[in-house]
N, C-alpha and C positions, 0 to 999 in steps of 0.2 A: 502495497501498500502507501502509499504516496505522501511524503514526511509536508504536511501543508501549515503548520504549524510555526518550522523548522526552516525553512526554504525560502528564504526572505525573498524572491521573487516569485512563486507558487502564493505564498500569504498576500504581498499585492493583489496579484491579480484575482484572487477569492473574495479578498474583497470589493475591490472595484467592481467584479461582478456581480454580489449584492444590493451595491447601490444599483445596477443594472436591473435586477428584482424586485428592488423597490420604486424605479422611473413607472417600470410594467404596469405593474400592480396599481401603482396614482394611475394610469391610464383607467388599469379598467374599470376602479371603484376610486372613483375617487371622491370618495369616501372617510379613502387608508388615514389613519396616522403611525407612523412606525417610530418604533423603540429601541432597540438595538439592531444591528448588522454583524454580526463577530466573525472571525476564519478559528476555525473548530478545526478540528484533527479528522473530523469526514468532508471538509470541505467547508463550505458555508448556511449560514442560518442567516436571513429575520422576522425581525416579532413585527404584529400590526393585528392593530387592530380594525377588524372590519364594521368595526360597530356591529348591526343582528344576521349579517348575516357569513359564513362559515366556509370553505371550503374544502372542496373533496378531489379527489382522484382525478375526476372531469373537469374538475379547471389552472388542472400543471399543467397538458398543449396548447388549452389557451394564453395561459401566461408567456408561457416559452413564447410560443409564436411572439406572440407583442415583443419582450427579450429580443428575439431574434433581430425583429425591423430594426430599433433603436443602435443594438449594435452596425447591422449593415448600414441605420444613417452616419455610423463615425463621428459623431459628434467628441472632441477634445473633453476633458475632466480637466475643470479650472480650477486652483485653488486661489480660497479668500481668505482676507483676515478682518477680523467687524471686531470690537467692543462687545462687551458682556449685555449690555444696554441693548449693545447695535440685534446681535444675537437672538435677547429676550424678543423684539417688537418684532424681529425676520420672521420667527417660529408662535408666536402670540397666540394663533389658534391651536394648536396642537401640546397637551400638558403632557404630553412625554417629552418631549423633545423642552420643554420648557423646569421640568427636571430633572432633567440630564443637567440642561445648563447652571440650575440651582445650583446645582454641586458644583462647580466649577470655580477654580478660583476668579478674579479679578485678573483684569488684563487680553490679552489680547487669544481668541477663541480664532478656529479654520471652520470653512465649512470649505465644499467642492461643489460646482455647478455642473450637470450634464446636457445642453441643452434648456427644457425647459423644468431639470427636478434639481432641485439643490438639497443639499442633507451636510448634517451637521456631522462632522468627522477630524478629527488628527487628523489620516490620512498614514500612509502616504495614497496617492494610484500612477495604476497605468499612465498614459498619455491622450489613449485616449478609449473609448468604448470599445471602438471596430475591433483591441486583441481580446476581449472578452467573449468572442462568440461560438469559441467554444468549450460551453459550456448542456448542463444536464440538470432538471431538478429534479432531487431525488423521492420526497416524502414530504409529508405535512406532518404537523402533531396543534395540540393545545397545549400554551403555556402561562403557568401564572404570572404574573408581570413582577421581575424583581426575583420569582423562583420561592412569593409570596401564596398562600394558599390561597389568604384571606382578598389578594388580591385578582382583577378581572383576570378571564382565563384572554390571553393573545393567543393570534394563528401563525406559529414558527411554521415556516417553508426551507428546507433546506436544499443544499443546490451545490457541486462540484463544479470547477473552471482549471480547464486546461491550455495551453500554451499552444500545442496542436490537435488537432483529428485524429489522428496517430493513439497518441496519451491521452488520449479523452474513451477511445473504444477500451483498451488496455487495462484501462481504471475498471471504466460497467462490466466487461468480463467477469474482475476479477469479486463483484460485486454480486453477480449473477453466482459465481463458486459459491460466493459464502452466505447466499440464500440454502441452497442446497447441505451446506453444513449447517447448519438455524439450531440449533438447541433448541428449543420452542419447539421448531414442527418437529424435530428427533424427536424429542421427548414422549409428543403425543403418537405417536407410529409406529417409535418401536416401544412402547408400553414401559416407557423407563420413570416417569411424574405424572401429576397432572395434577386438574386448582377445583378447587369449590366456591363457587363465595358463603354456600352454608358454613365453610368449615370457616375463612377469610379471604383476606383475598391475600395475593404474591408469600401466601403460604403452604409452600410445595408436598403432598402425598406423597413416598415412593412407591411405588407400583413394584408387583415379583421382579418381573425384566432388571427393573431399577436398583432394587434395593439391594441383587445378589453384588451386582456392578457396585454398590456402592461397598457393600461390605470384602467383597474382594480387594480392593483401593484400601480398606483400613488395614488389611491383613495386613497387607501389603506393609504399611505406612506404619505398624506395627512396630512389624519383625525385623528391617530396617531401623526401629528402633529402638529396641533390645542388641543390634547390631553394633550399635554403638554407644550402647549403655547405660541407655534409657531405662529410667522404670517409670511404670504406667501408673494412674491416679484417675482417680474420676471425684470431680466436685457439685457441686450443686450450681443448675441453671439459673438461683434467685441470689441473690446477697443483698444483703443492707445499703440502702441507703448511705451511712455510714463510713461503707467500705469504700464506695466508689468515689465519699469527700475524700478521705484519709492518702488514696491514689492516684486523684486530681481531676481524674475522668468527670464528674458532678460537675464541676465546674468548665470543664474546654468541652468537652463531650454531652453534657446533660439533651440537649436541644435532638443527637439521636438515636436519645434511648428513648424506651418506651416507658407512658408514665409509671408513677411509681403509685406502691399498694401498702394500703393501711392495714396491717395484722398485728396485733400482741401489741396496740397504742409504739407497733414501730413502724417503721416504711421499708421496704424491700425492690426489690427491680430485676425485672429480664437482665440477669448479666451480658452486655453487649463484647464482651469479650474475659479471658480465662484467666490472666495472666497477674489481677490481683488476691485471687481464691489461693493461685500458687504462690504467692509468697508469705500470705500467712500459713501456709503452710509449713512450708520454709524453717517460716520465725518459730513455730512452732516448740523447734528443740536447737539446743546449743549446735556451734557447731564448730570444730578445727578447720586451720588453713588446710588438717592435710586430708578434709572433708574433698574439697571442692574438685573439681567443677560440683555441685551436686545438678543433675542431670533430671527434671521430670515436664513426662509429657501425657499429651488427656486429648484422645479423639471428642470430641464435641462440641454440645448447641451452643451456639451465641445468637445473639438478638440486636438486630439493630431496626430501630423508628426508619421508615425509608420513604421519601418523597414519591407515590406509584408511578410520577417517570422514570424513574431511576431505575425500578423493578420490570420496566421492561424495552 
C-alpha cells in the first residue's frame, strides 16, 4: 500500500484532491458546509454537512463525474493570506469554518482558491487541479463532528489520488484483493464468529470453527511462553477503580474504559489491560535480585469502550 501520510508529494496531491471533492460537492449540493479534509493512511476524506440530505452509493459516481469536469477545466490553485478578521468575514455563513478560525491564533491565515471555490487551509497544494485527475472515491460513512457522539453526524467521503493512472489502477487492485481477505466477510462465511444486537454491539461470539482456531493459537502462544520461562496466571476481568487510579490509567485512560459499577460501596470497572493486576501479584511477595526477571503471562480478556466507528 502507498504511504499517503509520509510521502510528501503524495500527501500534497491527495490533500489537493480533497479540495476538488469539496468543490464538486458544493456544485451538486449548494447547501453543503465543510469541516475538515485531511490526508489519512488510506488517502483522504472530507467531512461534510449536507443538511437533511445523506450520501448513498449511487451519489459517488455523480460526484466523481463533477470532479473530473473540475480537473479537466484545469484551474490553478491560488494561495491567499488574510487576517483572522477577514477570514471570519469570508466564512461567516459556515459555522464549521468559523469554529476552526476561532481556534487559530491571531495573525495571518491562509486560504486556497480554485475557480469558484475557496477553502480555509494551511496547504501546501499542487499548482493546478489538472494534476488531481487520477482519483477514485472509495467509500462514504457518517462521522460525528469533532468525533463527539453528542454532535451532529456529518457525511464523510473517502478517496485516493495518484500521479498516474497506472498507479491508481494498481492501488485499486490491492484494495480489491484486501476485500477478499476482509475478516468481517471471512468470519461469517467460514463460521468463525458472529454478532447479535441482543447480545450487544461489537461483542463477538466465537462459533465452533472460530473457537478451534482461538484454542490452537492460545496453545501455541502458551507453549512458546513456557519455553521462554514464563509462568501462567489468571486474574479477574474486573478491577477496583482504586487500582486504576493508582496505576495512572484512570487519569489518562478513563474515557476509553467502560463506566464504573457500584458493588458493596466500592466502584469496579471492566479492565482495559492486565498489567495493574500483575503488578499487584508481583508486589504480594518479596523478591531478591536473584529472582529477576520474574516472567508471568496471561491469556485474558480486556475490555475497551470504543466508538462504534472504531469497531467497523
